[in-house]
C-alpha positions as a Python dict, from the first residue, in 0.01 Angstrom:
ca = {
    (1, 'X'): (0, 0, 0),
    (2, 'X'): (179, 302, 95),
    (3, 'X'): (4, 658, 246),
    (4, 'X'): (120, 942, -9),
    (5, 'X'): (372, 1057, 294),
    (6, 'X'): (549, 725, 284),
    (7, 'X'): (508, 755, -126),
    (8, 'X'): (733, 1134, -113),
    (9, 'X'): (937, 959, 162),
    (10, 'X'): (1091, 697, -134),
    (11, 'X'): (1438, 761, -126),
    (12, 'X'): (1586, 701, -517),
    (13, 'X'): (1926, 637, -367),
    (14, 'X'): (1844, 362, -228),
    (15, 'X'): (1436, 208, -384),
    (16, 'X'): (1466, -107, -532),
    (17, 'X'): (1447, -6, -966),
    (18, 'X'): (1267, -365, -1009),
    (19, 'X'): (972, -237, -802),
    (20, 'X'): (885, 52, -968),
    (21, 'X'): (671, 124, -1282),
    (22, 'X'): (810, 213, -1605),
    (23, 'X'): (599, 533, -1687),
    (24, 'X'): (595, 439, -2033),
    (25, 'X'): (371, 66, -1985),
    (26, 'X'): (126, 361, -1811),
    (27, 'X'): (-179, 321, -2013),
    (28, 'X'): (-491, 559, -1990),
    (29, 'X'): (-793, 597, -2225),
    (30, 'X'): (-827, 885, -2338),
    (31, 'X'): (-1216, 860, -2384),
    (32, 'X'): (-1283, 791, -2037),
    (33, 'X'): (-1418, 1039, -1774),
    (34, 'X'): (-1150, 1301, -1560),
    (35, 'X'): (-1131, 1082, -1281),
    (36, 'X'): (-1153, 738, -1450),
    (37, 'X'): (-840, 850, -1597),
    (38, 'X'): (-660, 1002, -1247),
    (39, 'X'): (-767, 650, -1089),
    (40, 'X'): (-633, 456, -1378),
    (41, 'X'): (-284, 626, -1321),
    (42, 'X'): (-235, 617, -976),
    (43, 'X'): (-355, 264, -1025),
    (44, 'X'): (-60, 147, -1268),
    (45, 'X'): (155, 373, -1125),
    (46, 'X'): (140, 275, -743),
    (47, 'X'): (390, 603, -620),
    (48, 'X'): (354, 945, -814),
    (49, 'X'): (607, 1031, -667),
    (50, 'X'): (886, 792, -723),
    (51, 'X'): (893, 629, -1070),
    (52, 'X'): (1116, 482, -1382),
    (53, 'X'): (1142, 565, -1742),
    (54, 'X'): (1350, 298, -1887),
    (55, 'X'): (1633, 285, -1638),
    (56, 'X'): (1617, 590, -1518),
    (57, 'X'): (1446, 661, -1165),
    (58, 'X'): (1215, 1020, -1146),
    (59, 'X'): (1110, 1190, -849),
    (60, 'X'): (875, 1403, -880),
    (61, 'X'): (756, 1668, -650),
    (62, 'X'): (472, 1873, -591),
    (63, 'X'): (431, 2269, -512),
    (64, 'X'): (119, 2334, -308),
    (65, 'X'): (-72, 2597, -551),
    (66, 'X'): (-310, 2685, -774),
    (67, 'X'): (-67, 2796, -1022),
    (68, 'X'): (-98, 2432, -1294),
    (69, 'X'): (187, 2323, -1504),
    (70, 'X'): (43, 2512, -1842),
    (71, 'X'): (22, 2881, -1639),
    (72, 'X'): (408, 2742, -1560),
    (73, 'X'): (519, 2660, -1906),
    (74, 'X'): (359, 3019, -2082),
    (75, 'X'): (542, 3189, -1756),
    (76, 'X'): (862, 3064, -1859),
    (77, 'X'): (781, 3151, -2216),
    (78, 'X'): (700, 3420, -2205),
    (79, 'X'): (977, 3560, -1986),
    (80, 'X'): (1273, 3364, -2162),
}
């Protein structure tokens, strides 16, 4: 099991695509409590910072902020 820092450091240019989880295969029980949904997602995706969607490798980063994705999308749409 990799640490969070190791997960963040994965280089998408050199990662073995066959070892990445395709996010389309992740299934979350929508009736489960929030904490269980998070645990299930983490168990299935293995690395939330690097996964694939089909043949495309995706690398994500997370800002250290209290703003949510909804907040950012609303701001973007209001200022478009």
